[in-house]
N, CA, C and O atoms as a GROMACS GRO file, in nm:
protein
  584
    1MET      N    1  -1.303  -6.694   3.619
    1MET     CA    2  -1.258  -6.557   3.641
    1MET      C    3  -1.319  -6.462   3.536
    1MET      O    4  -1.364  -6.352   3.569
    2LYS      N    5  -1.318  -6.508   3.411
    2LYS     CA    6  -1.373  -6.427   3.303
    2LYS      C    7  -1.524  -6.406   3.323
    2LYS      O    8  -1.575  -6.297   3.298
    3ASN      N    9  -1.596  -6.512   3.369
    3ASN     CA   10  -1.740  -6.502   3.394
    3ASN      C   11  -1.770  -6.403   3.507
    3ASN      O   12  -1.867  -6.328   3.500
    4ALA      N   13  -1.688  -6.404   3.610
    4ALA     CA   14  -1.707  -6.313   3.723
    4ALA      C   15  -1.692  -6.168   3.677
    4ALA      O   16  -1.766  -6.080   3.721
    5PHE      N   17  -1.596  -6.144   3.589
    5PHE     CA   18  -1.574  -6.009   3.537
    5PHE      C   19  -1.699  -5.960   3.463
    5PHE      O   20  -1.746  -5.849   3.486
    6PHE      N   21  -1.752  -6.044   3.373
    6PHE     CA   22  -1.871  -6.005   3.297
    6PHE      C   23  -1.994  -5.991   3.387
    6PHE      O   24  -2.079  -5.906   3.362
    7LEU      N   25  -2.002  -6.072   3.490
    7LEU     CA   26  -2.112  -6.061   3.586
    7LEU      C   27  -2.106  -5.926   3.658
    7LEU      O   28  -2.208  -5.859   3.673
    8ILE      N   29  -1.987  -5.887   3.701
    8ILE     CA   30  -1.971  -5.759   3.770
    8ILE      C   31  -2.003  -5.643   3.676
    8ILE      O   32  -2.073  -5.549   3.715
    9ILE      N   33  -1.953  -5.648   3.554
    9ILE     CA   34  -1.983  -5.543   3.456
    9ILE      C   35  -2.133  -5.536   3.430
    9ILE      O   36  -2.190  -5.427   3.422
   10GLY      N   37  -2.197  -5.651   3.417
   10GLY     CA   38  -2.342  -5.656   3.395
   10GLY      C   39  -2.419  -5.595   3.511
   10GLY      O   40  -2.515  -5.521   3.490
   11LEU      N   41  -2.379  -5.627   3.633
   11LEU     CA   42  -2.446  -5.572   3.751
   11LEU      C   43  -2.428  -5.421   3.760
   11LEU      O   44  -2.521  -5.349   3.797
   12ILE      N   45  -2.308  -5.374   3.727
   12ILE     CA   46  -2.284  -5.229   3.727
   12ILE      C   47  -2.374  -5.161   3.624
   12ILE      O   48  -2.433  -5.056   3.651
   13PHE      N   49  -2.384  -5.220   3.505
   13PHE     CA   50  -2.469  -5.164   3.400
   13PHE      C   51  -2.615  -5.161   3.444
   13PHE      O   52  -2.683  -5.060   3.426
   14ILE      N   53  -2.664  -5.271   3.500
   14ILE     CA   54  -2.803  -5.278   3.545
   14ILE      C   55  -2.828  -5.177   3.657
   14ILE      O   56  -2.928  -5.105   3.656
   15GLY      N   57  -2.736  -5.171   3.754
   15GLY     CA   58  -2.750  -5.076   3.864
   15GLY      C   59  -2.752  -4.932   3.814
   15GLY      O   60  -2.832  -4.851   3.861
   16GLY      N   61  -2.663  -4.900   3.719
   16GLY     CA   62  -2.660  -4.766   3.662
   16GLY      C   63  -2.788  -4.733   3.587
   16GLY      O   64  -2.838  -4.621   3.594
   17SER      N   65  -2.841  -4.830   3.515
   17SER     CA   66  -2.966  -4.809   3.441
   17SER      C   67  -3.081  -4.783   3.536
   17SER      O   68  -3.162  -4.693   3.513
   18ILE      N   69  -3.089  -4.860   3.642
   18ILE     CA   70  -3.196  -4.841   3.742
   18ILE      C   71  -3.183  -4.703   3.805
   18ILE      O   72  -3.283  -4.633   3.822
   19TYR      N   73  -3.061  -4.664   3.839
   19TYR     CA   74  -3.039  -4.532   3.898
   19TYR      C   75  -3.088  -4.421   3.806
   19TYR      O   76  -3.156  -4.328   3.850
   20LEU      N   77  -3.052  -4.430   3.678
   20LEU     CA   78  -3.092  -4.325   3.583
   20LEU      C   79  -3.244  -4.318   3.566
   20LEU      O   80  -3.299  -4.209   3.554
   21VAL      N   81  -3.310  -4.432   3.567
   21VAL     CA   82  -3.456  -4.433   3.555
   21VAL      C   83  -3.520  -4.370   3.678
   21VAL      O   84  -3.612  -4.289   3.666
   22LEU      N   85  -3.472  -4.406   3.796
   22LEU     CA   86  -3.530  -4.354   3.920
   22LEU      C   87  -3.497  -4.206   3.940
   22LEU      O   88  -3.572  -4.135   4.007
   23LYS      N   89  -3.388  -4.160   3.884
   23LYS     CA   90  -3.346  -4.022   3.900
   23LYS      C   91  -3.422  -3.926   3.809
   23LYS      O   92  -3.412  -3.804   3.827
   24GLN      N   93  -3.497  -3.976   3.714
   24GLN     CA   94  -3.572  -3.891   3.622
   24GLN      C   95  -3.666  -3.801   3.701
   24GLN      O   96  -3.728  -3.846   3.798
   25PRO      N   97  -3.677  -3.675   3.663
   25PRO     CA   98  -3.767  -3.586   3.736
   25PRO      C   99  -3.912  -3.631   3.722
   25PRO      O  100  -3.953  -3.684   3.619
   26VAL      N  101  -3.987  -3.608   3.829
   26VAL     CA  102  -4.130  -3.641   3.826
   26VAL      C  103  -4.199  -3.534   3.742
   26VAL      O  104  -4.185  -3.415   3.769
   27LEU      N  105  -4.272  -3.577   3.643
   27LEU     CA  106  -4.342  -3.481   3.559
   27LEU      C  107  -4.462  -3.427   3.635
   27LEU      O  108  -4.540  -3.502   3.693
   28THR      N  109  -4.476  -3.298   3.635
   28THR     CA  110  -4.587  -3.234   3.702
   28THR      C  111  -4.694  -3.206   3.598
   28THR      O  112  -4.668  -3.148   3.492
   29ARG      N  113  -4.814  -3.246   3.631
   29ARG     CA  114  -4.926  -3.226   3.540
   29ARG      C  115  -4.999  -3.098   3.584
   29ARG      O  116  -5.027  -3.077   3.702
   30PHE      N  117  -5.030  -3.015   3.486
   30PHE     CA  118  -5.104  -2.893   3.513
   30PHE      C  119  -5.238  -2.899   3.440
   30PHE      O  120  -5.249  -2.958   3.332
   31ASN      N  121  -5.337  -2.839   3.500
   31ASN     CA  122  -5.469  -2.825   3.438
   31ASN      C  123  -5.513  -2.681   3.452
   31ASN      O  124  -5.460  -2.606   3.534
   32LEU      N  125  -5.609  -2.644   3.373
   32LEU     CA  126  -5.672  -2.513   3.387
   32LEU      C  127  -5.809  -2.533   3.448
   32LEU      O  128  -5.883  -2.623   3.408
   33VAL      N  129  -5.843  -2.449   3.545
   33VAL     CA  130  -5.977  -2.451   3.602
   33VAL      C  131  -6.032  -2.309   3.601
   33VAL      O  132  -5.957  -2.212   3.613
   34GLN      N  133  -6.162  -2.299   3.585
   34GLN     CA  134  -6.228  -2.169   3.588
   34GLN      C  135  -6.311  -2.158   3.713
   34GLN      O  136  -6.392  -2.245   3.746
   35ILE      N  137  -6.289  -2.047   3.784
   35ILE     CA  138  -6.366  -2.015   3.903
   35ILE      C  139  -6.424  -1.876   3.878
   35ILE      O  140  -6.350  -1.780   3.858
   36SER      N  141  -6.556  -1.867   3.878
   36SER     CA  142  -6.623  -1.743   3.840
   36SER      C  143  -6.576  -1.709   3.698
   36SER      O  144  -6.594  -1.789   3.607
   37ASP      N  145  -6.517  -1.591   3.679
   37ASP     CA  146  -6.472  -1.555   3.544
   37ASP      C  147  -6.320  -1.560   3.531
   37ASP      O  148  -6.265  -1.506   3.435
   38LYS      N  149  -6.252  -1.623   3.626
   38LYS     CA  150  -6.105  -1.627   3.626
   38LYS      C  151  -6.055  -1.769   3.599
   38LYS      O  152  -6.109  -1.867   3.651
   39ILE      N  153  -5.949  -1.778   3.518
   39ILE     CA  154  -5.884  -1.906   3.488
   39ILE      C  155  -5.760  -1.918   3.576
   39ILE      O  156  -5.679  -1.825   3.583
   40PHE      N  157  -5.745  -2.032   3.641
   40PHE     CA  158  -5.627  -2.062   3.721
   40PHE      C  159  -5.553  -2.180   3.658
   40PHE      O  160  -5.615  -2.276   3.613
   41LYS      N  161  -5.421  -2.170   3.657
   41LYS     CA  162  -5.337  -2.283   3.616
   41LYS      C  163  -5.301  -2.357   3.744
   41LYS      O  164  -5.228  -2.306   3.829
   42VAL      N  165  -5.354  -2.480   3.757
   42VAL     CA  166  -5.334  -2.553   3.882
   42VAL      C  167  -5.244  -2.674   3.859
   42VAL      O  168  -5.256  -2.746   3.760
   43GLU      N  169  -5.155  -2.692   3.952
   43GLU     CA  170  -5.071  -2.811   3.955
   43GLU      C  171  -5.156  -2.923   4.014
   43GLU      O  172  -5.223  -2.902   4.116
   44VAL      N  173  -5.155  -3.039   3.953
   44VAL     CA  174  -5.238  -3.150   3.999
   44VAL      C  175  -5.157  -3.238   4.094
   44VAL      O  176  -5.051  -3.290   4.058
   45ALA      N  177  -5.209  -3.254   4.215
   45ALA     CA  178  -5.148  -3.342   4.315
   45ALA      C  179  -5.234  -3.468   4.323
   45ALA      O  180  -5.332  -3.472   4.397
   46ASP      N  181  -5.196  -3.569   4.246
   46ASP     CA  182  -5.278  -3.690   4.237
   46ASP      C  183  -5.205  -3.816   4.283
   46ASP      O  184  -5.250  -3.928   4.257
   47THR      N  185  -5.092  -3.798   4.351
   47THR     CA  186  -5.022  -3.911   4.412
   47THR      C  187  -5.000  -3.878   4.559
   47THR      O  188  -5.006  -3.762   4.598
   48ASP      N  189  -4.976  -3.980   4.640
   48ASP     CA  190  -4.952  -3.956   4.782
   48ASP      C  191  -4.834  -3.860   4.802
   48ASP      O  192  -4.842  -3.770   4.885
   49ALA      N  193  -4.726  -3.880   4.727
   49ALA     CA  194  -4.608  -3.796   4.743
   49ALA      C  195  -4.639  -3.650   4.712
   49ALA      O  196  -4.597  -3.561   4.785
   50LYS      N  197  -4.712  -3.625   4.605
   50LYS     CA  198  -4.747  -3.487   4.568
   50LYS      C  199  -4.844  -3.426   4.668
   50LYS      O  200  -4.836  -3.308   4.699
   51ARG      N  201  -4.937  -3.508   4.718
   51ARG     CA  202  -5.034  -3.456   4.814
   51ARG      C  203  -4.966  -3.421   4.946
   51ARG      O  204  -5.001  -3.321   5.009
   52VAL      N  205  -4.871  -3.503   4.989
   52VAL     CA  206  -4.800  -3.475   5.115
   52VAL      C  207  -4.717  -3.348   5.100
   52VAL      O  208  -4.715  -3.265   5.191
   53GLN      N  209  -4.648  -3.331   4.989
   53GLN     CA  210  -4.565  -3.213   4.967
   53GLN      C  211  -4.650  -3.088   4.950
   53GLN      O  212  -4.620  -2.983   5.007
   54GLY      N  213  -4.755  -3.099   4.871
   54GLY     CA  214  -4.841  -2.983   4.847
   54GLY      C  215  -4.762  -2.860   4.805
   54GLY      O  216  -4.670  -2.870   4.724
   55LEU      N  217  -4.797  -2.747   4.859
   55LEU     CA  218  -4.728  -2.621   4.830
   55LEU      C  219  -4.625  -2.586   4.936
   55LEU      O  220  -4.568  -2.476   4.934
   56SER      N  221  -4.600  -2.676   5.029
   56SER     CA  222  -4.505  -2.652   5.138
   56SER      C  223  -4.367  -2.617   5.084
   56SER      O  224  -4.320  -2.676   4.987
   57GLY      N  225  -4.304  -2.521   5.150
   57GLY     CA  226  -4.167  -2.485   5.117
   57GLY      C  227  -4.152  -2.385   5.003
   57GLY      O  228  -4.043  -2.334   4.981
   58ARG      N  229  -4.258  -2.356   4.933
   58ARG     CA  230  -4.249  -2.258   4.823
   58ARG      C  231  -4.253  -2.117   4.879
   58ARG      O  232  -4.312  -2.092   4.984
   59ASP      N  233  -4.189  -2.026   4.808
   59ASP     CA  234  -4.183  -1.888   4.855
   59ASP      C  235  -4.310  -1.809   4.826
   59ASP      O  236  -4.343  -1.716   4.900
   60ASN      N  237  -4.381  -1.844   4.719
   60ASN     CA  238  -4.502  -1.770   4.683
   60ASN      C  239  -4.586  -1.854   4.588
   60ASN      O  240  -4.548  -1.963   4.546
   61LEU      N  241  -4.700  -1.799   4.554
   61LEU     CA  242  -4.791  -1.862   4.459
   61LEU      C  243  -4.844  -1.752   4.369
   61LEU      O  244  -4.913  -1.662   4.416
   62PRO      N  245  -4.813  -1.757   4.239
   62PRO     CA  246  -4.863  -1.653   4.149
   62PRO      C  247  -5.015  -1.639   4.157
   62PRO      O  248  -5.087  -1.734   4.187
   63GLU      N  249  -5.062  -1.519   4.130
   63GLU     CA  250  -5.203  -1.483   4.146
   63GLU      C  251  -5.299  -1.575   4.069
   63GLU      O  252  -5.410  -1.600   4.116
   64ASP      N  253  -5.257  -1.624   3.956
   64ASP     CA  254  -5.346  -1.707   3.873
   64ASP      C  255  -5.311  -1.856   3.880
   64ASP      O  256  -5.339  -1.931   3.786
   65SER      N  257  -5.249  -1.897   3.990
   65SER     CA  258  -5.204  -2.036   4.005
   65SER      C  259  -5.266  -2.100   4.128
   65SER      O  260  -5.325  -2.033   4.212
   66GLY      N  261  -5.250  -2.231   4.137
   66GLY     CA  262  -5.298  -2.303   4.252
   66GLY      C  263  -5.258  -2.449   4.246
   66GLY      O  264  -5.178  -2.489   4.161
   67MET      N  265  -5.313  -2.526   4.336
   67MET     CA  266  -5.291  -2.670   4.338
   67MET      C  267  -5.424  -2.738   4.358
   67MET      O  268  -5.503  -2.701   4.445
   68LEU      N  269  -5.448  -2.840   4.276
   68LEU     CA  270  -5.570  -2.920   4.285
   68LEU      C  271  -5.531  -3.058   4.335
   68LEU      O  272  -5.459  -3.132   4.268
   69PHE      N  273  -5.580  -3.093   4.453
   69PHE     CA  274  -5.555  -3.224   4.512
   69PHE      C  275  -5.667  -3.317   4.467
   69PHE      O  276  -5.785  -3.287   4.485
   70VAL      N  277  -5.629  -3.429   4.408
   70VAL     CA  278  -5.725  -3.525   4.355
   70VAL      C  279  -5.711  -3.654   4.435
   70VAL      O  280  -5.602  -3.710   4.445
   71PHE      N  281  -5.822  -3.700   4.492
   71PHE     CA  282  -5.821  -3.822   4.573
   71PHE      C  283  -5.892  -3.935   4.499
   71PHE      O  284  -5.972  -3.911   4.409
   72ASP      N  285  -5.863  -4.058   4.540
   72ASP     CA  286  -5.920  -4.176   4.474
   72ASP      C  287  -6.067  -4.197   4.505
   72ASP      O  288  -6.142  -4.250   4.424
   73LYS      N  289  -6.107  -4.154   4.625
   73LYS     CA  290  -6.247  -4.171   4.665
   73LYS      C  291  -6.285  -4.059   4.760
   73LYS      O  292  -6.199  -4.000   4.825
   74PRO      N  293  -6.414  -4.030   4.770
   74PRO     CA  294  -6.458  -3.925   4.862
   74PRO      C  295  -6.420  -3.959   5.006
   74PRO      O  296  -6.425  -4.074   5.048
   75GLY      N  297  -6.383  -3.856   5.081
   75GLY     CA  298  -6.345  -3.876   5.220
   75GLY      C  299  -6.329  -3.744   5.292
   75GLY      O  300  -6.352  -3.637   5.235
   76ALA      N  301  -6.289  -3.753   5.418
   76ALA     CA  302  -6.264  -3.635   5.502
   76ALA      C  303  -6.114  -3.607   5.497
   76ALA      O  304  -6.036  -3.671   5.569
   77TYR      N  305  -6.073  -3.514   5.414
   77TYR     CA  306  -5.931  -3.485   5.392
   77TYR      C  307  -5.893  -3.356   5.464
   77TYR      O  308  -5.948  -3.249   5.435
   78GLY      N  309  -5.799  -3.368   5.557
   78GLY     CA  310  -5.755  -3.255   5.636
   78GLY      C  311  -5.633  -3.188   5.575
   78GLY      O  312  -5.548  -3.254   5.515
   79PHE      N  313  -5.627  -3.055   5.590
   79PHE     CA  314  -5.515  -2.977   5.538
   79PHE      C  315  -5.461  -2.887   5.647
   79PHE      O  316  -5.536  -2.830   5.726
   80TRP      N  317  -5.328  -2.875   5.649
   80TRP     CA  318  -5.262  -2.787   5.744
   80TRP      C  319  -5.162  -2.701   5.671
   80TRP      O  320  -5.140  -2.718   5.551
   81MET      N  321  -5.101  -2.609   5.743
   81MET     CA  322  -5.011  -2.511   5.681
   81MET      C  323  -4.865  -2.536   5.718
   81MET      O  324  -4.787  -2.441   5.731
   82LYS      N  325  -4.829  -2.662   5.736
   82LYS     CA  326  -4.691  -2.696   5.774
   82LYS      C  327  -4.594  -2.651   5.664
   82LYS      O  328  -4.615  -2.678   5.546
   83ASP      N  329  -4.489  -2.581   5.706
   83ASP     CA  330  -4.383  -2.533   5.617
   83ASP      C  331  -4.432  -2.438   5.508
   83ASP      O  332  -4.368  -2.424   5.405
   84MET      N  333  -4.546  -2.375   5.530
   84MET     CA  334  -4.598  -2.278   5.433
   84MET      C  335  -4.540  -2.139   5.463
   84MET      O  336  -4.512  -2.105   5.578
   85LYS      N  337  -4.524  -2.060   5.357
   85LYS     CA  338  -4.467  -1.926   5.370
   85LYS      C  339  -4.566  -1.818   5.328
   85LYS      O  340  -4.531  -1.700   5.327
   86PHE      N  341  -4.688  -1.857   5.294
   86PHE     CA  342  -4.789  -1.760   5.250
   86PHE      C  343  -4.928  -1.817   5.280
   86PHE      O  344  -4.944  -1.938   5.298
   87SER      N  345  -5.026  -1.730   5.284
   87SER     CA  346  -5.164  -1.770   5.315
   87SER      C  347  -5.234  -1.821   5.190
   87SER      O  348  -5.196  -1.789   5.078
   88LEU      N  349  -5.338  -1.902   5.213
   88LEU     CA  350  -5.413  -1.964   5.104
   88LEU      C  351  -5.563  -1.957   5.129
   88LEU      O  352  -5.608  -1.949   5.243
   89ASP      N  353  -5.639  -1.958   5.021
   89ASP     CA  354  -5.781  -1.993   5.025
   89ASP      C  355  -5.789  -2.141   4.990
   89ASP      O  356  -5.723  -2.186   4.896
   90ILE      N  357  -5.867  -2.216   5.065
   90ILE     CA  358  -5.880  -2.361   5.043
   90ILE      C  359  -6.027  -2.394   5.023
   90ILE      O  360  -6.112  -2.354   5.102
   91ALA      N  361  -6.056  -2.468   4.916
   91ALA     CA  362  -6.194  -2.510   4.888
   91ALA      C  363  -6.197  -2.661   4.873
   91ALA      O  364  -6.115  -2.720   4.803
   92TRP      N  365  -6.294  -2.723   4.940
   92TRP     CA  366  -6.318  -2.867   4.927
   92TRP      C  367  -6.432  -2.886   4.828
   92TRP      O  368  -6.536  -2.822   4.839
   93LEU      N  369  -6.410  -2.974   4.730
   93LEU     CA  370  -6.505  -2.992   4.620
   93LEU      C  371  -6.562  -3.134   4.618
   93LEU      O  372  -6.493  -3.230   4.652
   94GLY      N  373  -6.688  -3.144   4.579
   94GLY     CA  374  -6.751  -3.274   4.563
   94GLY      C  375  -6.719  -3.335   4.427
   94GLY      O  376  -6.641  -3.280   4.350
   95GLN      N  377  -6.779  -3.450   4.400
   95GLN     CA  378  -6.754  -3.521   4.274
   95GLN      C  379  -6.785  -3.436   4.152
   95GLN      O  380  -6.718  -3.449   4.049
   96ASN      N  381  -6.885  -3.350   4.161
   96ASN     CA  382  -6.923  -3.265   4.048
   96ASN      C  383  -6.850  -3.131   4.049
   96ASN      O  384  -6.886  -3.038   3.976
   97LYS      N  385  -6.748  -3.122   4.133
   97LYS     CA  386  -6.664  -3.002   4.148
   97LYS      C  387  -6.742  -2.881   4.200
   97LYS      O  388  -6.707  -2.766   4.173
   98GLU      N  389  -6.846  -2.910   4.274
   98GLU     CA  390  -6.919  -2.805   4.346
   98GLU      C  391  -6.844  -2.778   4.476
   98GLU      O  392  -6.798  -2.871   4.542
   99ILE      N  393  -6.831  -2.652   4.512
   99ILE     CA  394  -6.762  -2.615   4.636
   99ILE      C  395  -6.851  -2.650   4.754
   99ILE      O  396  -6.962  -2.599   4.769
  100LEU      N  397  -6.800  -2.740   4.840
  100LEU     CA  398  -6.875  -2.786   4.957
  100LEU      C  399  -6.833  -2.712   5.084
  100LEU      O  400  -6.911  -2.703   5.179
  101TRP      N  401  -6.711  -2.660   5.086
  101TRP     CA  402  -6.661  -2.591   5.204
  101TRP      C  403  -6.545  -2.502   5.164
  101TRP      O  404  -6.470  -2.535   5.072
  102ILE      N  405  -6.531  -2.389   5.231
  102ILE     CA  406  -6.421  -2.295   5.204
  102ILE      C  407  -6.359  -2.251   5.336
  102ILE      O  408  -6.429  -2.224   5.434
  103GLU      N  409  -6.227  -2.246   5.338
  103GLU     CA  410  -6.152  -2.178   5.444
  103GLU      C  411  -6.078  -2.065   5.374
  103GLU      O  412  -6.003  -2.088   5.279
  104ARG      N  413  -6.100  -1.943   5.420
  104ARG     CA  414  -6.044  -1.826   5.352
  104ARG      C  415  -5.921  -1.773   5.425
  104ARG      O  416  -5.916  -1.769   5.548
  105ALA      N  417  -5.823  -1.733   5.346
  105ALA     CA  418  -5.702  -1.668   5.398
  105ALA      C  419  -5.641  -1.744   5.515
  105ALA      O  420  -5.615  -1.686   5.621
  106VAL      N  421  -5.618  -1.872   5.496
  106VAL     CA  422  -5.558  -1.955   5.601
  106VAL      C  423  -5.409  -1.921   5.608
  106VAL      O  424  -5.336  -1.934   5.510
  107SER      N  425  -5.367  -1.878   5.725
  107SER     CA  426  -5.230  -1.830   5.745
  107SER      C  427  -5.136  -1.943   5.788
  107SER      O  428  -5.180  -2.039   5.851
  108PRO      N  429  -5.008  -1.932   5.753
  108PRO     CA  430  -4.910  -2.030   5.803
  108PRO      C  431  -4.907  -2.036   5.955
  108PRO      O  432  -4.869  -2.138   6.013
  109ASP      N  433  -4.946  -1.926   6.020
  109ASP     CA  434  -4.946  -1.921   6.167
  109ASP      C  435  -5.049  -2.015   6.229
  109ASP      O  436  -5.044  -2.040   6.350
  110THR      N  437  -5.141  -2.068   6.150
  110THR     CA  438  -5.242  -2.158   6.205
  110THR      C  439  -5.187  -2.298   6.231
  110THR      O  440  -5.250  -2.377   6.302
  111TYR      N  441  -5.068  -2.330   6.175
  111TYR     CA  442  -5.010  -2.463   6.198
  111TYR      C  443  -4.986  -2.482   6.347
  111TYR      O  444  -4.930  -2.392   6.410
  112PRO      N  445  -5.025  -2.592   6.408
  112PRO     CA  446  -5.058  -2.725   6.355
  112PRO      C  447  -5.208  -2.753   6.339
  112PRO      O  448  -5.248  -2.869   6.327
  113GLN      N  449  -5.292  -2.649   6.340
  113GLN     CA  450  -5.435  -2.673   6.322
  113GLN      C  451  -5.460  -2.741   6.187
  113GLN      O  452  -5.396  -2.708   6.087
  114VAL      N  453  -5.554  -2.835   6.185
  114VAL     CA  454  -5.591  -2.907   6.062
  114VAL      C  455  -5.732  -2.864   6.023
  114VAL      O  456  -5.822  -2.860   6.107
  115PHE      N  457  -5.751  -2.831   5.896
  115PHE     CA  458  -5.879  -2.784   5.844
  115PHE      C  459  -5.946  -2.894   5.764
  115PHE      O  460  -5.883  -2.961   5.682
  116TYR      N  461  -6.076  -2.913   5.788
  116TYR     CA  462  -6.156  -3.016   5.722
  116TYR      C  463  -6.285  -2.956   5.669
  116TYR      O  464  -6.332  -2.852   5.718
  117SER      N  465  -6.341  -3.021   5.570
  117SER     CA  466  -6.478  -2.992   5.528
  117SER      C  467  -6.570  -3.075   5.617
  117SER      O  468  -6.534  -3.186   5.655
  118PRO      N  469  -6.689  -3.024   5.650
  118PRO     CA  470  -6.783  -3.106   5.728
  118PRO      C  471  -6.844  -3.218   5.644
  118PRO      O  472  -6.912  -3.306   5.698
  119ARG      N  473  -6.822  -3.216   5.512
  119ARG     CA  474  -6.874  -3.320   5.423
  119ARG      C  475  -6.758  -3.388   5.351
  119ARG      O  476  -6.652  -3.329   5.333
  120ASP      N  477  -6.779  -3.514   5.311
  120ASP     CA  478  -6.677  -3.585   5.234
  120ASP      C  479  -6.657  -3.516   5.100
  120ASP      O  480  -6.752  -3.469   5.038
  121THR      N  481  -6.532  -3.511   5.056
  121THR     CA  482  -6.498  -3.445   4.931
  121THR      C  483  -6.406  -3.534   4.848
  121THR      O  484  -6.348  -3.631   4.898
  122LEU      N  485  -6.394  -3.501   4.720
  122LEU     CA  486  -6.307  -3.576   4.629
  122LEU      C  487  -6.188  -3.492   4.582
  122LEU      O  488  -6.086  -3.546   4.541
  123TYR      N  489  -6.204  -3.360   4.587
  123TYR     CA  490  -6.100  -3.268   4.542
  123TYR      C  491  -6.083  -3.158   4.646
  123TYR      O  492  -6.176  -3.123   4.718
  124VAL      N  493  -5.961  -3.104   4.652
  124VAL     CA  494  -5.936  -2.985   4.733
  124VAL      C  495  -5.854  -2.890   4.647
  124VAL      O  496  -5.756  -2.930   4.583
  125LEU      N  497  -5.894  -2.764   4.646
  125LEU     CA  498  -5.827  -2.662   4.565
  125LEU      C  499  -5.765  -2.557   4.656
  125LEU      O  500  -5.833  -2.501   4.743
  126GLU      N  501  -5.636  -2.530   4.636
  126GLU     CA  502  -5.568  -2.423   4.708
  126GLU      C  503  -5.528  -2.315   4.608
  126GLU      O  504  -5.465  -2.343   4.506
  127ILE      N  505  -5.567  -2.191   4.638
  127ILE     CA  506  -5.533  -2.077   4.554
  127ILE      C  507  -5.490  -1.962   4.645
  127ILE      O  508  -5.509  -1.969   4.766
  128PRO      N  509  -5.432  -1.856   4.588
  128PRO     CA  510  -5.385  -1.745   4.672
  128PRO      C  511  -5.495  -1.688   4.762
  128PRO      O  512  -5.611  -1.676   4.722
  129ALA      N  513  -5.456  -1.653   4.883
  129ALA     CA  514  -5.549  -1.595   4.980
  129ALA      C  515  -5.616  -1.471   4.924
  129ALA      O  516  -5.552  -1.388   4.859
  130GLY      N  517  -5.746  -1.460   4.948
  130GLY     CA  518  -5.823  -1.346   4.903
  130GLY      C  519  -5.888  -1.366   4.768
  130GLY      O  520  -5.972  -1.285   4.727
  131SER      N  521  -5.852  -1.472   4.697
  131SER     CA  522  -5.906  -1.496   4.563
  131SER      C  523  -6.056  -1.518   4.565
  131SER      O  524  -6.128  -1.461   4.482
  132PHE      N  525  -6.105  -1.599   4.659
  132PHE     CA  526  -6.249  -1.628   4.662
  132PHE      C  527  -6.329  -1.502   4.692
  132PHE      O  528  -6.433  -1.478   4.631
  133GLU      N  529  -6.279  -1.421   4.786
  133GLU     CA  530  -6.349  -1.297   4.820
  133GLU      C  531  -6.350  -1.203   4.699
  133GLU      O  532  -6.453  -1.144   4.666
  134LYS      N  533  -6.235  -1.189   4.634
  134LYS     CA  534  -6.223  -1.102   4.517
  134LYS      C  535  -6.318  -1.143   4.405
  134LYS      O  536  -6.375  -1.059   4.336
  135LEU      N  537  -6.336  -1.274   4.389
  135LEU     CA  538  -6.421  -1.326   4.281
  135LEU      C  539  -6.567  -1.343   4.323
  135LEU      O  540  -6.651  -1.375   4.240
  136GLY      N  541  -6.597  -1.322   4.451
  136GLY     CA  542  -6.734  -1.340   4.499
  136GLY      C  543  -6.776  -1.486   4.501
  136GLY      O  544  -6.894  -1.517   4.483
  137VAL      N  545  -6.681  -1.576   4.524
  137VAL     CA  546  -6.708  -1.720   4.522
  137VAL      C  547  -6.747  -1.767   4.660
  137VAL      O  548  -6.692  -1.723   4.760
  138ASP      N  549  -6.845  -1.859   4.666
  138ASP     CA  550  -6.891  -1.911   4.793
  138ASP      C  551  -6.930  -2.058   4.780
  138ASP      O  552  -6.926  -2.116   4.671
  139ILE      N  553  -6.967  -2.117   4.892
  139ILE     CA  554  -7.012  -2.256   4.895
  139ILE      C  555  -7.130  -2.271   4.798
  139ILE      O  556  -7.219  -2.187   4.795
  140GLY      N  557  -7.129  -2.379   4.721
  140GLY     CA  558  -7.234  -2.404   4.623
  140GLY      C  559  -7.193  -2.366   4.481
  140GLY      O  560  -7.252  -2.415   4.384
  141ASP      N  561  -7.092  -2.279   4.468
  141ASP     CA  562  -7.042  -2.244   4.335
  141ASP      C  563  -6.964  -2.362   4.278
  141ASP      O  564  -6.924  -2.453   4.351
  142GLU      N  565  -6.941  -2.359   4.147
  142GLU     CA  566  -6.870  -2.469   4.082
  142GLU      C  567  -6.734  -2.425   4.031
  142GLU      O  568  -6.711  -2.308   3.999
  143VAL      N  569  -6.644  -2.523   4.024
  143VAL     CA  570  -6.513  -2.506   3.963
  143VAL      C  571  -6.518  -2.585   3.833
  143VAL      O  572  -6.549  -2.704   3.833
  144PHE      N  573  -6.489  -2.518   3.723
  144PHE     CA  574  -6.501  -2.582   3.591
  144PHE      C  575  -6.365  -2.616   3.534
  144PHE      O  576  -6.279  -2.528   3.523
  145PRO      N  577  -6.343  -2.743   3.497
  145PRO     CA  578  -6.217  -2.777   3.429
  145PRO      C  579  -6.215  -2.716   3.289
  145PRO      O  580  -6.320  -2.708   3.224
  146ARG      N  581  -6.101  -2.674   3.244
  146ARG     CA  582  -6.086  -2.616   3.108
  146ARG      C  583  -5.984  -2.693   3.031
  146ARG      O  584  -5.957  -2.661   2.915
   0.00000   0.00000   0.00000
């Protein structure tokens, strides 16, 4: 009887410890990138969970912010505007962070359309709509990590 009591207390302690570890907030990693002469603070989406969530559900995106999607290997990565509340400029980048394709001012109304680069990419950058036009950025330009 005494052993059963300690076993139950031990299991409760272990279960509580596991719960507390799993409940810890996911740390979001931010990086700075330079596009033309402007610095953007980008949230890094480098896990499946972060890539699936993306910017969906957010009310806005500050002018100097964005999200950088980082993939394990080059591929054809499609993006849509599911659950988005604002428009975005989207750039697909190669291994050297050269812009290979751009979709400008993609509206939430385009959902369920999926946007792809015609070339395999390793990174995708989402920033506020109109940013690329304002900065004079086009295919072939580079995004520089800072």
